[in-house]
C-alpha positions, 0 to 999 in steps of 0.5 A: 466889815468891823469898825472901831465902833463895833469893837469898843463895847467889847473893850468897855465890857472887859474893863467893866468886868475887871473893875468889878472883879477888883472891887469885889477882891478889895471888899473881901480883903477889907471885910477880912481885915475889919471883921472877925474871921469867924463872922464872915459869911461863907457858903459852908456857913450858909449851908450849915445854917440852912441844915440847922433851920431844916432840923428845927422845922422838922422837930417842930413838925414832929412835935405838932404831929405828936400833939395831933395824934394824942388829940385824936387818940383822946378826943375832948370830952363834951357834956351829955347835955350841952344846953344845960348851964353849969352849976358853978357858972355865974352870969 
């Protein structure tokens, strides 16, 4: 059997959702009025920023790979006798 107490949380939850939705609409309206339209964050803007960040990371990876390949192709030269001090070295 359903009582008034059982039905109350559903009503409170519905009212809470309505209040939250109205508050979100109010915040969005105020944001659009106060902030320049081009500066408002959108899903499209967030996606574009993520694409640009991915491209920058890929370019940095490619540059590092190229540097490693060049180092492997031309290894650093070591002296023939590494224990012998250099002539111009000062102590």
